C-alpha positions as a Markdown table, in Angstrom:
| # | Residue | x | y | z |
|---|---|---|---|---|
| 1 | Unk | 18.7 | -20.0 | 17.9 |
| 2 | Unk | 16.1 | -20.2 | 15.1 |
| 3 | Unk | 14.4 | -22.5 | 12.7 |
| 4 | Unk | 15.5 | -21.5 | 9.1 |
| 5 | Unk | 14.1 | -22.6 | 5.8 |
| 6 | Unk | 16.3 | -22.2 | 2.7 |
| 7 | Unk | 14.4 | -22.2 | -0.7 |
| 8 | Unk | 16.9 | -22.5 | -3.6 |
| 9 | Unk | 16.5 | -24.4 | -6.8 |
| 10 | Unk | 20.3 | -24.9 | -7.0 |
| 11 | Unk | 21.4 | -27.6 | -4.6 |
| 12 | Unk | 25.0 | -26.5 | -4.4 |
| 13 | Unk | 24.1 | -22.9 | -3.6 |
| 14 | Unk | 21.5 | -23.9 | -1.0 |
| 15 | Unk | 24.1 | -26.2 | 0.6 |
| 16 | Unk | 26.5 | -23.3 | 0.8 |
| 17 | Unk | 24.0 | -21.2 | 2.8 |
| 18 | Unk | 23.2 | -24.2 | 4.9 |
| 19 | Unk | 26.9 | -24.5 | 5.8 |
| 20 | Unk | 27.1 | -20.9 | 6.7 |
| 21 | Unk | 24.1 | -21.0 | 9.1 |
| 22 | Unk | 24.1 | -24.5 | 10.7 |
| 23 | Unk | 27.4 | -24.1 | 12.7 |
| 24 | Unk | 25.8 | -21.3 | 14.7 |
| 25 | Unk | 23.2 | -23.7 | 16.1 |
| 26 | Unk | 20.3 | -22.8 | 13.9 |
| 27 | Unk | 18.0 | -25.7 | 12.7 |
| 28 | Unk | 18.3 | -25.4 | 8.9 |
| 29 | Unk | 16.2 | -27.1 | 6.2 |
| 30 | Unk | 16.8 | -26.9 | 2.5 |
| 31 | Unk | 14.1 | -27.3 | -0.2 |
| 32 | Unk | 14.2 | -26.6 | -3.9 |
| 33 | Unk | 10.9 | -25.0 | -4.9 |
| 34 | Unk | 8.5 | -22.4 | -3.6 |
| 35 | Unk | 5.6 | -24.9 | -3.5 |
| 36 | Unk | 7.6 | -27.3 | -1.3 |
| 37 | Unk | 8.7 | -24.4 | 0.9 |
| 38 | Unk | 5.1 | -23.1 | 1.3 |
| 39 | Unk | 3.9 | -26.6 | 2.2 |
| 40 | Unk | 6.6 | -26.9 | 4.9 |
| 41 | Unk | 5.6 | -23.6 | 6.4 |
| 42 | Unk | 2.0 | -24.7 | 6.5 |
| 43 | Unk | 2.9 | -27.9 | 8.3 |
| 44 | Unk | 5.5 | -26.7 | 10.9 |
| 45 | Unk | 7.3 | -23.8 | 12.6 |
| 46 | Unk | 9.6 | -21.6 | 10.7 |
| 47 | Unk | 11.3 | -18.5 | 12.0 |
| 48 | Unk | 13.0 | -17.2 | 8.9 |
| 49 | Unk | 13.1 | -18.0 | 5.2 |
| 50 | Unk | 16.1 | -17.4 | 2.9 |
| 51 | Unk | 15.0 | -17.6 | -0.7 |
| 52 | Unk | 16.5 | -17.2 | -4.2 |
| 53 | Unk | 15.2 | -14.1 | -5.9 |
| 54 | Unk | 14.9 | -16.0 | -9.3 |
| 55 | Unk | 12.6 | -18.8 | -8.3 |
| 56 | Unk | 9.6 | -19.6 | -10.6 |
| 57 | Unk | 11.0 | -17.5 | -13.4 |
| 58 | Unk | 11.7 | -14.5 | -11.3 |
| 59 | Unk | 8.3 | -14.5 | -9.5 |
| 60 | Unk | 9.7 | -14.8 | -6.0 |
| 61 | Unk | 8.7 | -11.3 | -5.0 |
| 62 | Unk | 5.2 | -11.9 | -6.2 |
| 63 | Unk | 4.6 | -14.6 | -3.7 |
| 64 | Unk | 6.6 | -13.0 | -0.9 |
| 65 | Unk | 3.4 | -11.7 | 0.9 |
| 66 | Unk | 2.1 | -15.3 | 1.0 |
| 67 | Unk | 5.4 | -16.4 | 2.7 |
| 68 | Unk | 5.2 | -13.7 | 5.3 |
| 69 | Unk | 1.6 | -14.4 | 5.9 |
| 70 | Unk | 2.2 | -18.1 | 6.6 |
| 71 | Unk | 0.9 | -19.5 | 10.0 |
| 72 | Unk | 4.4 | -19.4 | 11.5 |
| 73 | Unk | 4.8 | -15.7 | 10.5 |
| 74 | Unk | 8.4 | -15.9 | 9.4 |
| 75 | Unk | 10.9 | -13.1 | 8.4 |
| 76 | Unk | 12.3 | -13.3 | 4.9 |
| 77 | Unk | 15.8 | -12.6 | 3.4 |
| 78 | Unk | 16.1 | -12.5 | -0.3 |
| 79 | Unk | 19.3 | -13.9 | -1.8 |
| 80 | Unk | 20.3 | -12.8 | -5.4 |
| 81 | Unk | 23.1 | -13.7 | -7.7 |
| 82 | Unk | 23.4 | -10.1 | -9.0 |
| 83 | Unk | 21.9 | -7.2 | -7.0 |
| 84 | Unk | 19.2 | -5.1 | -8.8 |
| 85 | Unk | 18.4 | -1.7 | -7.1 |
| 86 | Unk | 14.8 | -1.7 | -8.3 |
| 87 | Unk | 14.3 | -5.3 | -7.3 |
| 88 | Unk | 15.8 | -4.5 | -3.9 |
| 89 | Unk | 13.3 | -1.6 | -3.4 |
| 90 | Unk | 10.4 | -3.9 | -4.3 |
| 91 | Unk | 11.6 | -6.6 | -1.9 |
| 92 | Unk | 11.9 | -4.3 | 1.0 |
| 93 | Unk | 8.5 | -2.7 | 0.3 |
| 94 | Unk | 6.9 | -6.1 | 0.2 |
| 95 | Unk | 8.2 | -6.9 | 3.6 |
| 96 | Unk | 11.6 | -8.6 | 3.2 |
| 97 | Unk | 14.0 | -8.2 | 6.1 |
| 98 | Unk | 17.0 | -7.9 | 3.8 |
| 99 | Unk | 18.1 | -8.2 | 0.2 |
| 100 | Unk | 21.6 | -9.7 | -0.1 |
| 101 | Unk | 23.9 | -10.8 | -2.9 |
| 102 | Unk | 25.0 | -14.4 | -2.7 |
| 103 | Unk | 28.7 | -13.2 | -2.8 |
| 104 | Unk | 28.3 | -11.3 | 0.4 |
| 105 | Unk | 30.7 | -12.4 | 3.2 |
| 106 | Unk | 29.3 | -15.3 | 5.3 |
| 107 | Unk | 29.6 | -13.0 | 8.4 |
| 108 | Unk | 27.3 | -10.5 | 6.7 |
| 109 | Unk | 24.7 | -13.1 | 5.9 |
| 110 | Unk | 24.8 | -14.6 | 9.4 |
| 111 | Unk | 24.5 | -11.1 | 11.0 |
| 112 | Unk | 21.5 | -10.3 | 8.9 |
| 113 | Unk | 19.9 | -13.7 | 9.8 |
| 114 | Unk | 20.6 | -13.2 | 13.5 |
| 115 | Unk | 19.2 | -9.7 | 13.5 |
| 116 | Unk | 16.0 | -10.8 | 11.7 |
| 117 | Unk | 15.5 | -13.6 | 14.3 |
| 118 | Unk | 16.0 | -11.1 | 17.1 |
| 119 | Unk | 13.5 | -8.8 | 15.6 |
| 120 | Unk | 11.0 | -11.6 | 15.0 |
| 121 | Unk | 11.2 | -12.6 | 18.7 |
| 122 | Unk | 10.4 | -9.0 | 19.8 |
| 123 | Unk | 7.7 | -8.6 | 17.2 |
| 124 | Unk | 5.8 | -11.7 | 18.4 |
| 125 | Unk | 5.7 | -10.4 | 22.0 |
| 126 | Unk | 2.2 | -9.0 | 22.8 |
| 127 | Unk | 2.2 | -5.2 | 22.4 |
| 128 | Unk | -1.5 | -4.3 | 22.5 |
| 129 | Unk | -2.9 | -0.9 | 21.8 |
| 130 | Unk | -4.5 | 1.1 | 24.5 |
| 131 | Unk | -8.3 | 0.5 | 24.5 |
| 132 | Unk | -9.0 | 3.7 | 22.5 |
| 133 | Unk | -6.2 | 2.6 | 20.0 |
| 134 | Unk | -7.9 | -0.7 | 19.3 |
| 135 | Unk | -11.2 | 1.1 | 18.6 |
| 136 | Unk | -9.5 | 3.6 | 16.3 |
| 137 | Unk | -8.1 | 0.9 | 14.0 |
| 138 | Unk | -11.2 | -1.3 | 14.1 |
| 139 | Unk | -12.7 | 0.7 | 11.1 |
| 140 | Unk | -9.8 | -0.4 | 8.8 |
| 141 | Unk | -10.8 | -3.7 | 7.1 |
| 142 | Unk | -8.2 | -6.1 | 5.8 |
| 143 | Unk | -6.1 | -9.0 | 6.9 |
| 144 | Unk | -4.0 | -9.4 | 3.7 |
| 145 | Unk | -0.2 | -9.3 | 4.2 |
| 146 | Unk | 0.0 | -5.9 | 2.5 |
| 147 | Unk | -2.6 | -4.4 | 4.8 |
| 148 | Unk | -1.1 | -6.0 | 7.9 |
| 149 | Unk | 2.2 | -4.4 | 7.0 |
| 150 | Unk | 0.5 | -1.0 | 6.6 |
| 151 | Unk | -1.3 | -1.4 | 9.9 |
| 152 | Unk | 1.9 | -2.3 | 11.7 |
| 153 | Unk | 3.6 | 0.9 | 10.6 |
| 154 | Unk | 0.4 | 2.9 | 11.5 |
| 155 | Unk | 0.5 | 1.3 | 15.0 |
| 156 | Unk | 4.1 | 2.3 | 15.4 |
| 157 | Unk | 3.3 | 5.9 | 14.3 |
| 158 | Unk | 0.3 | 6.1 | 16.6 |
| 159 | Unk | 2.5 | 5.4 | 19.6 |
| 160 | Unk | 4.6 | 8.5 | 19.0 |
| 161 | Unk | 4.3 | 12.0 | 17.7 |
| 162 | Unk | 6.6 | 12.0 | 14.6 |
| 163 | Unk | 5.4 | 13.2 | 11.2 |
| 164 | Unk | 3.6 | 10.6 | 9.0 |
| 165 | Unk | 3.4 | 10.5 | 5.2 |
| 166 | Unk | 0.7 | 8.2 | 3.7 |
| 167 | Unk | 0.9 | 7.5 | 0.0 |
| 168 | Unk | -1.4 | 5.5 | -2.2 |
| 169 | Unk | -3.8 | 5.8 | -5.1 |
| 170 | Unk | -7.1 | 7.6 | -4.9 |
| 171 | Unk | -9.6 | 5.7 | -2.9 |
| 172 | Unk | -7.2 | 3.5 | -0.9 |
| 173 | Unk | -8.2 | 5.0 | 2.5 |
| 174 | Unk | -5.5 | 7.6 | 3.3 |
| 175 | Unk | -7.7 | 9.8 | 5.4 |
| 176 | Unk | -9.1 | 6.8 | 7.2 |
| 177 | Unk | -5.6 | 5.8 | 8.2 |
| 178 | Unk | -4.7 | 9.4 | 9.2 |
| 179 | Unk | -7.8 | 9.7 | 11.4 |
| 180 | Unk | -7.1 | 6.3 | 13.0 |
| 181 | Unk | -3.5 | 7.3 | 13.9 |
| 182 | Unk | -4.8 | 10.5 | 15.5 |
| 183 | Unk | -7.5 | 8.7 | 17.4 |
| 184 | Unk | -5.1 | 6.0 | 18.7 |
| 185 | Unk | -2.5 | 8.6 | 19.8 |
| 186 | Unk | -2.1 | 10.9 | 22.7 |
| 187 | Unk | -3.7 | 13.8 | 20.9 |
| 188 | Unk | -7.1 | 12.1 | 20.4 |
| 189 | Unk | -9.0 | 14.5 | 22.5 |
| 190 | Unk | -7.9 | 17.5 | 20.5 |
| 191 | Unk | -8.8 | 18.6 | 16.9 |
| 192 | Unk | -8.1 | 16.6 | 13.8 |
| 193 | Unk | -8.0 | 19.3 | 11.2 |
| 194 | Unk | -8.2 | 18.3 | 7.5 |
| 195 | Unk | -6.7 | 20.4 | 4.8 |
| 196 | Unk | -7.4 | 19.5 | 1.2 |
| 197 | Unk | -4.4 | 21.1 | -0.5 |
| 198 | Unk | -5.8 | 20.4 | -4.0 |
| 199 | Unk | -8.9 | 22.4 | -3.2 |
| 200 | Unk | -7.1 | 25.5 | -1.7 |
| 201 | Unk | -7.2 | 28.6 | -4.0 |
| 202 | Unk | -3.6 | 29.4 | -4.6 |
| 203 | Unk | -4.0 | 33.1 | -3.7 |
| 204 | Unk | -5.6 | 32.2 | -0.3 |
| 205 | Unk | -3.5 | 29.2 | 0.8 |
| 206 | Unk | -1.3 | 31.1 | 3.2 |
| 207 | Unk | -4.3 | 33.0 | 4.7 |
| 208 | Unk | -6.2 | 29.7 | 5.2 |
| 209 | Unk | -3.2 | 28.0 | 6.8 |
| 210 | Unk | -1.7 | 30.8 | 8.8 |
| 211 | Unk | -4.6 | 33.1 | 9.3 |
| 212 | Unk | -4.6 | 36.9 | 8.7 |
| 213 | Unk | -5.1 | 40.2 | 10.3 |
| 214 | Unk | -7.9 | 42.6 | 9.4 |
| 215 | Unk | -6.9 | 44.6 | 6.3 |
| 216 | Unk | -4.0 | 42.2 | 5.3 |
| 217 | Unk | -5.4 | 42.0 | 1.8 |
| 218 | Unk | -8.4 | 43.1 | -0.2 |
| 219 | Unk | -11.5 | 41.5 | 1.3 |
| 220 | Unk | -9.9 | 40.8 | 4.7 |
| 221 | Unk | -12.6 | 42.8 | 6.7 |
| 222 | Unk | -11.8 | 41.0 | 9.9 |
| 223 | Unk | -9.0 | 39.0 | 11.5 |
| 224 | Unk | -9.2 | 35.2 | 11.1 |
| 225 | Unk | -7.5 | 32.3 | 12.8 |
| 226 | Unk | -5.7 | 29.8 | 10.4 |
| 227 | Unk | -6.0 | 26.1 | 10.4 |
| 228 | Unk | -2.5 | 25.7 | 11.8 |
| 229 | Unk | -3.6 | 27.4 | 15.0 |
| 230 | Unk | -6.9 | 25.5 | 15.0 |
| 231 | Unk | -4.8 | 22.3 | 15.1 |
| 232 | Unk | -2.9 | 23.4 | 18.3 |
| 233 | Unk | -2.6 | 20.3 | 20.5 |
| 234 | Unk | -4.1 | 18.1 | 17.9 |
| 235 | Unk | -3.3 | 16.9 | 14.4 |
| 236 | Unk | -3.0 | 18.7 | 11.1 |
| 237 | Unk | -3.8 | 16.4 | 8.1 |
| 238 | Unk | -2.6 | 17.8 | 4.8 |
| 239 | Unk | -4.4 | 15.8 | 2.1 |
| 240 | Unk | -2.7 | 15.8 | -1.3 |
| 241 | Unk | 0.3 | 17.7 | 0.1 |
| 242 | Unk | 2.0 | 17.6 | -3.3 |
| 243 | Unk | -0.4 | 20.3 | -4.4 |
| 244 | Unk | 1.1 | 22.9 | -2.0 |
| 245 | Unk | 2.6 | 25.8 | -4.0 |
| 246 | Unk | 6.4 | 26.1 | -3.7 |
| 247 | Unk | 6.2 | 29.4 | -1.8 |
| 248 | Unk | 3.9 | 27.9 | 0.8 |
| 249 | Unk | 6.2 | 24.8 | 1.0 |
| 250 | Unk | 9.0 | 27.0 | 2.2 |
| 251 | Unk | 6.9 | 28.8 | 4.8 |
| 252 | Unk | 5.4 | 25.6 | 6.1 |
| 253 | Unk | 8.8 | 24.0 | 6.5 |
| 254 | Unk | 9.7 | 26.7 | 8.9 |
| 255 | Unk | 6.5 | 26.1 | 10.9 |
| 256 | Unk | 7.3 | 22.4 | 11.1 |
| 257 | Unk | 10.8 | 23.2 | 12.3 |
| 258 | Unk | 9.9 | 25.8 | 14.9 |
| 259 | Unk | 6.2 | 25.5 | 15.5 |
| 260 | Unk | 6.0 | 29.3 | 15.3 |
| 261 | Unk | 4.4 | 31.5 | 12.6 |
| 262 | Unk | 2.8 | 34.8 | 11.9 |
| 263 | Unk | -0.7 | 35.8 | 10.6 |
| 264 | Unk | -0.6 | 37.4 | 7.2 |
| 265 | Unk | -0.2 | 41.1 | 8.0 |
| 266 | Unk | 0.7 | 40.3 | 11.6 |
| 267 | Unk | 3.8 | 41.2 | 13.6 |
| 268 | Unk | 3.5 | 38.9 | 16.6 |
| 269 | Unk | 4.7 | 35.3 | 16.4 |
| 270 | Unk | 2.2 | 32.7 | 17.4 |
| 271 | Unk | 2.8 | 29.1 | 18.5 |
| 272 | Unk | 1.0 | 25.9 | 17.6 |
| 273 | Unk | 1.9 | 22.5 | 18.9 |
| 274 | Unk | 0.4 | 20.2 | 16.3 |
| 275 | Unk | 1.3 | 16.8 | 14.8 |
| 276 | Unk | 1.5 | 16.6 | 11.1 |
| 277 | Unk | 0.2 | 13.8 | 8.9 |
| 278 | Unk | 0.3 | 14.2 | 5.2 |
| 279 | Unk | -1.1 | 12.2 | 2.3 |
| 280 | Unk | -0.5 | 12.1 | -1.4 |
| 281 | Unk | -1.3 | 10.0 | -4.5 |
| 282 | Unk | 1.7 | 11.4 | -6.3 |
| 283 | Unk | 5.4 | 10.3 | -6.5 |
| 284 | Unk | 6.9 | 13.0 | -4.3 |
| 285 | Unk | 10.5 | 11.7 | -5.0 |
| 286 | Unk | 9.9 | 12.3 | -8.7 |
| 287 | Unk | 8.5 | 15.8 | -7.9 |
| 288 | Unk | 11.6 | 16.6 | -5.9 |
| 289 | Unk | 13.7 | 15.5 | -9.0 |
| 290 | Unk | 11.6 | 17.9 | -11.2 |
| 291 | Unk | 11.9 | 20.8 | -8.7 |
| 292 | Unk | 8.2 | 20.8 | -7.9 |
| 293 | Unk | 8.5 | 19.7 | -4.3 |
| 294 | Unk | 11.1 | 20.6 | -1.6 |
| 295 | Unk | 13.4 | 17.8 | -0.6 |
| 296 | Unk | 13.9 | 19.2 | 2.9 |
| 297 | Unk | 10.1 | 19.3 | 3.4 |
| 298 | Unk | 9.7 | 15.7 | 2.1 |
| 299 | Unk | 12.4 | 14.6 | 4.6 |
| 300 | Unk | 10.5 | 16.3 | 7.4 |
| 301 | Unk | 7.1 | 14.8 | 6.5 |
| 302 | Unk | 8.4 | 11.2 | 6.0 |
| 303 | Unk | 9.5 | 10.2 | 9.5 |
| 304 | Unk | 7.0 | 7.4 | 9.1 |
| 305 | Unk | 5.9 | 6.3 | 5.6 |
| 306 | Unk | 2.8 | 4.2 | 5.0 |
| 307 | Unk | 2.3 | 3.0 | 1.4 |
| 308 | Unk | -1.3 | 1.8 | 1.1 |
| 309 | Unk | -1.8 | -0.9 | -1.5 |
| 310 | Unk | -4.4 | -0.6 | -4.3 |
| 311 | Unk | -7.4 | -2.9 | -3.9 |
| 312 | Unk | -6.3 | -5.0 | -6.9 |
| 313 | Unk | -3.2 | -6.0 | -5.0 |
| 314 | Unk | -5.1 | -7.2 | -2.0 |
| 315 | Unk | -8.1 | -9.0 | -3.5 |
| 316 | Unk | -8.1 | -11.5 | -0.6 |
| 317 | Unk | -9.7 | -8.6 | 1.4 |
| 318 | Unk | -12.6 | -8.2 | -1.0 |
| 319 | Unk | -15.0 | -10.5 | 0.7 |
| 320 | Unk | -14.4 | -9.0 | 4.2 |
| 321 | Unk | -14.7 | -5.5 | 2.8 |
| 322 | Unk | -17.9 | -6.3 | 0.9 |
| 323 | Unk | -19.7 | -7.9 | 3.7 |
| 324 | Unk | -18.7 | -5.3 | 6.3 |
| 325 | Unk | -19.9 | -2.5 | 4.1 |
| 326 | Unk | -23.1 | -4.4 | 3.1 |
| 327 | Unk | -24.0 | -4.6 | 6.8 |
| 328 | Unk | -23.5 | -0.9 | 7.3 |
| 329 | Unk | -25.6 | -0.1 | 4.2 |
| 330 | Unk | -28.5 | -2.3 | 5.3 |
| 331 | Unk | -28.5 | -0.6 | 8.6 |
| 332 | Unk | -28.4 | 2.9 | 7.0 |
| 333 | Unk | -31.2 | 2.0 | 4.5 |
| 334 | Unk | -33.2 | 0.2 | 7.3 |
| 335 | Unk | -33.3 | -3.0 | 5.3 |
| 336 | Unk | -33.2 | -6.6 | 6.5 |
| 337 | Unk | -29.8 | -8.3 | 6.2 |
| 338 | Unk | -28.9 | -9.4 | 2.6 |
| 339 | Unk | -26.4 | -11.8 | 1.2 |
| 340 | Unk | -24.2 | -12.0 | -1.9 |
| 341 | Unk | -24.5 | -14.8 | -4.4 |
| 342 | Unk | -21.1 | -16.6 | -5.1 |
| 343 | Unk | -21.2 | -15.3 | -8.6 |
| 344 | Unk | -21.4 | -11.7 | -7.3 |
| 345 | Unk | -18.2 | -12.2 | -5.2 |
| 346 | Unk | -16.5 | -13.8 | -8.1 |
| 347 | Unk | -17.4 | -10.9 | -10.3 |
| 348 | Unk | -16.0 | -8.4 | -7.8 |
| 349 | Unk | -12.7 | -10.3 | -7.9 |
| 350 | Unk | -12.4 | -10.1 | -11.7 |
| 351 | Unk | -12.7 | -6.3 | -11.8 |
| 352 | Unk | -9.5 | -4.1 | -11.5 |
| 353 | Unk | -11.1 | -1.4 | -9.2 |
| 354 | Unk | -9.2 | 1.6 | -10.5 |
| 355 | Unk | -11.0 | 3.7 | -7.9 |
| 356 | Unk | -10.1 | 1.2 | -5.2 |
| 357 | Unk | -12.1 | 0.8 | -2.0 |
| 358 | Unk | -14.1 | 4.0 | -2.6 |
| 359 | Unk | -15.2 | 2.7 | -6.0 |
| 360 | Unk | -16.1 | -0.7 | -4.4 |
| 361 | Unk | -18.2 | 0.9 | -1.7 |
| 362 | Unk | -20.0 | 3.0 | -4.3 |
| 363 | Unk | -20.7 | 0.0 | -6.5 |
| 364 | Unk | -22.0 | -2.0 | -3.4 |
| 365 | Unk | -24.4 | 0.9 | -2.6 |
| 366 | Unk | -25.7 | 0.9 | -6.2 |
| 367 | Unk | -26.2 | -2.8 | -6.1 |
| 368 | Unk | -28.0 | -2.6 | -2.8 |
| 369 | Unk | -30.4 | 0.0 | -4.1 |
| 370 | Unk | -31.0 | -2.1 | -7.3 |
| 371 | Unk | -31.7 | -5.2 | -5.2 |
| 372 | Unk | -33.7 | -3.3 | -2.5 |
| 373 | Unk | -36.6 | -5.8 | -2.3 |
| 374 | Unk | -34.5 | -8.9 | -2.9 |
| 375 | Unk | -32.7 | -11.0 | -0.2 |
| 376 | Unk | -29.7 | -11.9 | -2.4 |
| 377 | Unk | -27.5 | -9.6 | -4.5 |
| 378 | Unk | -26.5 | -10.9 | -7.9 |
| 379 | Unk | -24.0 | -9.6 | -10.5 |
| 380 | Unk | -27.0 | -8.2 | -12.4 |
| 381 | Unk | -27.4 | -5.6 | -9.6 |
| 382 | Unk | -23.9 | -4.1 | -10.2 |
| 383 | Unk | -23.5 | -0.9 | -12.2 |
| 384 | Unk | -23.6 | -1.6 | -15.9 |
| 385 | Unk | -20.2 | -0.1 | -16.6 |
| 386 | Unk | -18.5 | -2.6 | -14.3 |
| 387 | Unk | -20.4 | -5.6 | -15.8 |
| 388 | Unk | -19.6 | -4.5 | -19.4 |
| 389 | Unk | -15.9 | -4.1 | -18.7 |
| 390 | Unk | -15.7 | -7.6 | -17.0 |
| 391 | Unk | -17.6 | -9.2 | -19.9 |
| 392 | Unk | -15.5 | -7.6 | -22.6 |
| 393 | Unk | -12.3 | -8.6 | -20.9 |
| 394 | Unk | -13.5 | -12.3 | -20.8 |
| 395 | Unk | -13.7 | -12.2 | -24.7 |
| 396 | Unk | -10.7 | -10.2 | -25.5 |
| 397 | Unk | -9.1 | -13.2 | -27.3 |
| 398 | Unk | -12.1 | -13.6 | -29.6 |
| 399 | Unk | -12.9 | -17.1 | -28.3 |
| 400 | Unk | -15.1 | -18.6 | -25.6 |
| 401 | Unk | -13.7 | -18.1 | -22.0 |
| 402 | Unk | -11.2 | -15.5 | -23.3 |
| 403 | Unk | -9.1 | -18.1 | -25.1 |
| 404 | Unk | -8.8 | -20.3 | -22.0 |
| 405 | Unk | -9.3 | -24.0 | -22.4 |
| 406 | Unk | -11.4 | -25.4 | -19.6 |
| 407 | Unk | -11.1 | -29.2 | -19.2 |
| 408 | Unk | -14.1 | -31.0 | -17.9 |
| 409 | Unk | -12.7 | -34.5 | -17.9 |
| 410 | Unk | -11.0 | -34.2 | -14.6 |
| 411 | Unk | -11.9 | -32.2 | -11.4 |
| 412 | Unk | -8.2 | -32.1 | -10.5 |
| 413 | Unk | -7.4 | -30.2 | -13.7 |
| 414 | Unk | -9.8 | -27.4 | -12.9 |
| 415 | Unk | -7.8 | -24.3 | -11.7 |
| 416 | Unk | -8.1 | -22.7 | -8.3 |
| 417 | Unk | -9.8 | -19.3 | -8.2 |
| 418 | Unk | -6.6 | -17.8 | -6.8 |
| 419 | Unk | -4.6 | -19.1 | -9.8 |
| 420 | Unk | -7.2 | -17.9 | -12.3 |
| 421 | Unk | -7.3 | -14.5 | -10.6 |
| 422 | Unk | -3.5 | -14.1 | -10.7 |
| 423 | Unk | -3.5 | -15.1 | -14.3 |
| 424 | Unk | -6.1 | -12.5 | -15.1 |
| 425 | Unk | -4.1 | -9.8 | -13.2 |
| 426 | Unk | -1.0 | -10.7 | -15.1 |
| 427 | Unk | -2.8 | -10.4 | -18.4 |
| 428 | Unk | -4.4 | -7.0 | -17.5 |
| 429 | Unk | -1.0 | -5.6 | -16.2 |
| 430 | Unk | 0.8 | -6.7 | -19.4 |
| 431 | Unk | -1.8 | -5.2 | -21.7 |
| 432 | Unk | -1.8 | -2.0 | -19.6 |
| 433 | Unk | 2.0 | -1.6 | -19.8 |
| 434 | Unk | 1.9 | -2.2 | -23.6 |
| 435 | Unk | -0.8 | 0.4 | -24.0 |
| 436 | Unk | 1.0 | 2.9 | -21.8 |
| 437 | Unk | 4.3 | 2.3 | -23.7 |
| 438 | Unk | 2.5 | 3.0 | -27.0 |
| 439 | Unk | 1.0 | 6.2 | -25.6 |
| 440 | Unk | 4.0 | 7.8 | -23.9 |
| 441 | Unk | 7.0 | 6.2 | -25.6 |
| 442 | Unk | 10.0 | 6.4 | -23.4 |
| 443 | Unk | 8.8 | 9.2 | -21.1 |
| 444 | Unk | 8.9 | 7.6 | -17.6 |
| 445 | Unk | 7.6 | 10.8 | -15.9 |
| 446 | Unk | 4.6 | 11.0 | -18.2 |
| 447 | Unk | 4.0 | 7.3 | -17.7 |
| 448 | Unk | 3.9 | 7.8 | -13.9 |
| 449 | Unk | 1.6 | 10.7 | -14.2 |
| 450 | Unk | -0.9 | 8.9 | -16.4 |
| 451 | Unk | -0.8 | 5.6 | -14.6 |
| 452 | Unk | -0.7 | 6.9 | -11.0 |
| 453 | Unk | 2.2 | 4.4 | -10.3 |
| 454 | Unk | 5.4 | 5.2 | -8.6 |
| 455 | Unk | 8.6 | 5.3 | -10.6 |
| 456 | Unk | 9.9 | 2.1 | -9.0 |
| 457 | Unk | 6.6 | 0.2 | -9.5 |
| 458 | Unk | 6.3 | 1.2 | -13.2 |
| 459 | Unk | 10.0 | 0.3 | -13.8 |
| 460 | Unk | 9.3 | -3.1 | -12.2 |
| 461 | Unk | 6.3 | -3.8 | -14.4 |
| 462 | Unk | 8.3 | -2.7 | -17.5 |
| 463 | Unk | 11.0 | -5.2 | -16.7 |
| 464 | Unk | 8.5 | -7.8 | -16.1 |
| 465 | Unk | 6.4 | -7.5 | -19.2 |
| 466 | Unk | 8.3 | -5.5 | -21.9 |
| 467 | Unk | 10.6 | -7.2 | -24.4 |
| 468 | Unk | 12.5 | -4.0 | -24.9 |
| 469 | Unk | 14.9 | -3.0 | -22.1 |
| 470 | Unk | 13.2 | -1.2 | -19.2 |
| 471 | Unk | 16.3 | 1.0 | -19.0 |
| 472 | Unk | 15.2 | 2.7 | -22.2 |
| 473 | Unk | 12.5 | 4.3 | -20.1 |
| 474 | Unk | 14.9 | 5.9 | -17.6 |
| 475 | Unk | 15.3 | 9.5 | -18.7 |
């Protein structure tokens, strides 16, 4: 039996859920707001949360990571009046156990709850990595709910040998995750072979991957082993796999299925027992729809799928990332330890980081070099472009403090940094969606290409911020 918290602003509907669950022996509590629910989770044990998808003006899914990261580490089931496929996708991606319509049969709701409780019991049992596995993942910094979710999938993938697809924007750490999975797995002592598909000359892709015999093509003055054979026993990491030409996609699918291939110009079949990990910053599902990527290959690559969050969606990791990298930089430059001023960290939190962790690390290195002889790093030491963008954003509304009214008559009225940050992110997202709409009109594919967002994420933002129906974008 479990301890269940129902969060539903409608008393009657919450009571209905209570009456479904309580007879099974579960300890069920009903509250009517997210704030009250979060407070209860902070104070006591909670195994599972059932919450209305429309709380706080439809912002339930935005706070779902905070719920899952509560001290009691609950599972969450989203209850909705009318099911929305796009909302369901976002809920599952953010870590919800299930997404159910309120009209679902009571037995279906109870079954989902019982399975979630069973899963939670197993999840909380200690399942440590092997020693080398712990070391492999130690380089990945981040304790936010989104990063914990990504690390959990990575840990599952490292324990086996199935293909892994890692997706995320440029600079989110896809190769770092791939390397960690390799190092934590059974193939750690063998080669980790990196193939940058975006950098492969199209006329030489097959030669580089499969190898070639002498005389197979003009300039092939000697036989050469390909990267697939070089990865035998180890891991082949295909970075930016969406850039593979269609003809090579077909050939590579056969290699994945049979682990056999021929050199270009060769007659003998060779074998290579490799594990495949692929990465992309593109929406491969959209590419499948457009005929630019093979669906059967995508299915093969996506046994495990890790979606790495952009840095702007896990700002709670900023401080840890910044201090960890600062320590490494000081050692590399042979400088005494330095510290950040509070204003420096606040400035980092107000920048959207389009280049993600990679851009953050580059900015920190520039700041360290600028502050080489100083013990404390200030915002002044950041690259000028970052400081200019933050300063301009603060005055976008042509009034002091960006149009915000700051009350000084009461300490209690001063907002929390987290609230101010969330407000700023909402403003940036809304303006971005408006600008993107003006640029591409109703072309969802072009919008995804320009923004680097997945179709589902862009659709969600359209529904959230646009006055015109988001369905107008679906073409």
